[in-house]
C-alpha positions, 0 to 999 in steps of 0.5 A: 659602407654601413655607417655612411648609409646610416647617416644618409638614412637619417639625413633624408628619412623620418625620425620615426622610421625605426631601425634595429640595433645600435649599429644598424645593418644593411641586408644585401642578399638571402637564401633559404632561412639565412641572410647576409649583411653588407660586411659579409656576416651571415645570419639565421633569420628568425623574423623574416622581414616582419613575418613576410619572407614566408617560405624562404629567401630567394625561393627559386619558384618565386624568383622564376615566376617574377622574372618570367612575368616581368619579361611579359608585362609588369603593369596594367592596373585593374582597368584591364583583365589580369589573369594572374590576379583572377587566378590568385583571387580564385585560390584565396577565395576558396581557401578563405572559408567565406561563402560566395567570397570576393577578393580585393587586392591591395599593396599592404596589410595597412591598405587591406585593413583600411579597405575592410573598414571602408566596406564594413562602415559602408555596409552597416552605415556606421562609423563605430568600430570595436577593436581589441586592446593592445591591437595593431592594424597598420599605419594609415589614418583609419588604421592607427585610429583603431590600433589599441597599442599606444606605442603604434598609434601616434594620434587620437584623431580618427574618422572612426569612433573606436570602442576597445574590448578585453580579450586579446591578452591572456596573461595580463589585465583584470581577467588574467587569473581566471580559467580559460572558460571564465576568461571567455565569459568575462570578456563576453560580458565586457563586450555586452556591456560595451554594446549596451552603452553605444548609440546606434549600430556598431559596424564591425569588430576587427581582431587579430587572432594572435596579436602581432606587434602586441607581442604574439599574445592571444586569447583562449581558443574559442573567444572570437566564436563567443564574440561572434554569437553576440555580434550576430545578435546585433548584425555586427560584422567580424573582421579577422585581421590575418596579416600576420597569422594567415597561410598556416603560420600558427601550425594548427590552422591555415587561418588564425580565425579557425581556432575560433570557428564554432560560429563559422568564418568571419564576414571579412578577412584581411591578409598580406605579408607572407603571401607575397614572400616579400612582394607587396601583396595585401587584400581583403576577402568578404562575402559578395553582399558586403564586398559589393555594397559600395555605391561608387566606382573604384580601381587599384593602380598597383593592387593586383599587379601582374608581377606580384600576383605571379609571385603570390601564386608561385609562393602559395603553390609551394606552401601547399605542395610542401605542407609548410603549415605542417612543418610550422606545427611540427618544428614550431612545437619542438621550438616552443618546448625548447624555449620553455625549457630554457625559460623556466631556468631564467627568472626574467623570462615571464612567459614563452607563448605562441603557436606554430612558428609565431612565438614570443618570449616576454621579459619582466622583472621577477620581483615587480612583474614590470616590463624590462625593455632594456633587456629585450633590446640587449637580447636583440643585440646579443642575438645579432652578434651571434648570427641570429635575427629576431624581432621585438614588440609588446604592449609593455614598452617592447619587452617581448622577443618575437620569433617568426622564421620562414615556415620552411625552418628545419629542426637543426636550424630551430635548435641552432636558433634556440641555442643562440637565444639561450646564450643571449638570455643568460648573458644579456638579461 
């Protein structure tokens, strides 16, 4: 069945719609941290549909909420009062840390970032955007225009003028040899230099606290706070792209921006992926002054759908009631130490990095320090053969293994996954 489905996929879908594995698999069902394919093979899921299955597959609380809401009404649009949307907005606004917050729901992280860019440029009356090198912010026309990872930005055309600054990648580049404090100082100097060469006012800086597609890279804690001090001198907004880092995934904080909180919360915060546990939810949070700056009417046909909002409410409640942020911190801490112990014995493992249950293993040639994407692809295949699903990414030709299981991962499952990764790294690299 799968080969036939693969042929049908390629016959009707775009060539650039990537599939994992030499023999792509069809996932048919899941439970907890496991999924099954059409051939009956069982896998431990260490990627969660790209960091989206946040709590667990087939979580009863979420499936029950979806079923009950679907039995009442599936769709209404934002033209009518929507109780689940209001209730989820209230909770997200309170959790965001942004004062006098307003929430606008979308159907994806791409759309959330697009909306944030619209708000920031309208508020500041400028189309100039600061973005981080190696960044990824989505697949819309505006989002690819500010994406700093060339592998995911298919066109240089854009409605925005984008200026890229240093800081998103700690372990490579001209400042990699510096101490954390000196690294931050150098990046701040670079930001000031960029701003000194702009004409007119820049609208916003958009940044992922931990770069997702870029290979789970992150600056030293405090960098974006230091950036914020400079931005505030110029009235420039800070957009924190929390599509992958939000909801406690990094363990130590509920939001990624909180590792850089000395200057307070961001002006805008975008979210998606995990909050819906697979349902299509995205959104942007901003203080009222910014959110209400648009001088035209707008609606959303599918954003804030009663069914997706019900799922988000149930999923968020489960996350908080079961302290999955704490679990990410505890189990993620054990997992990264286990992986680092493995990595020091394998020459091709350049770095094991990350926070909570958002971990990356970068592979490189030990003699040249050049990326080896073929090795990452081989590890991906070997992990699948041994019952483990992982992802890959990175600026250097996707040579980083991405590990981001559901936040309910157990210690035993972490050990099981680490053992498979060790086997794959020793045999495939």
